[in-house]
N, C-alpha and C positions, 0 to 999 in steps of 0.2 A: 798398213803400218807406215808410219812416217819415216823419212830419211833423216838420220842424224849424222852431221858432218863432224867427226872428231879427229883432230890432228894432234898426234902425240909427239911430233917432232918439235924440239925446242927452237923457238923463233928468234930469241934475242939472247945475247951474252949477259952474264951476271953484271949488274950495275949499268947496263946499257939503257939509255933513255927510251921509254916505250910510250908512244903517243896513242893512248887508249881511245880517245874520241875518234881519231882517224881510222882505227881498226873497226870500231863499231859502225862508222859511216860507210866504210867500204864493204861491209857484210851485206850480202843480198839474200842470204838463206834465213829460214825461220829458226833453225837450230844449228849453231856453229860453236865448236869448242876448240880453242887453240891452246897449246902449251906455250906460254910466253917465255918463261925463263925458269931456272932452277936456283934455289937458295938452300945451301947445305944439302940435306937429304930430302927436301920438299920441292915440289913443282908448283909454279904459279900459273894458273890457267884462267882464261876468260871464256865465259859461256854466254853466248847471245841466244836467248830463247824467246819464242813466242808460242804461247799455248802450253800444252802438257809435254813433259819429257817422261820417258819410261821410268817406272819405279825400280830403283836399284840401291845397293848399299855397299859400303866399304868396311869390311870387318877389321882391317889392319891400318886404316888411314884416317886421319882427321881432315876435315874440310873447313875452310874459311870462306864465307860469302860476303862480298862487298857489293851492295846493290846501289848503283848510281841512278837508276831509273826503275820504277817498278810500282807495285809490290811484287815480291817473289814468295809464293806459297810452297812450303816444303812439307810433304806428307811423310810422317814418320810412323813407326809401328803403333805408337800410343797417342796419335793426334796430328795436329797441323801447326806448323810454325810459320808465321808471317813476317817477312823481312821487308822493310821499306827504306826509302832514302831520306826519311825525315831526320832533321838534326836532333842530336841528343841534348836534353836540357841540363847543361852544366851550371 
């Protein structure tokens, strides 16, 4: 079984500038999850993943995925969702 590094401690204060590229560059793990900050009752996390992550679900939480590099394939009970970093055609 792979090792997943999940840090639930909030790293930054609300409205503090977060240098996401530096966080990604400093990561040396295949699977790293940091809690960056909290906004109201929600937490903002960054997940740096390479390969597969274990299947899980959140019955009482919503998730937002921003994919700056990828694709990211998310397997759900009724299929697969592919998220990419391609620009939206507005």
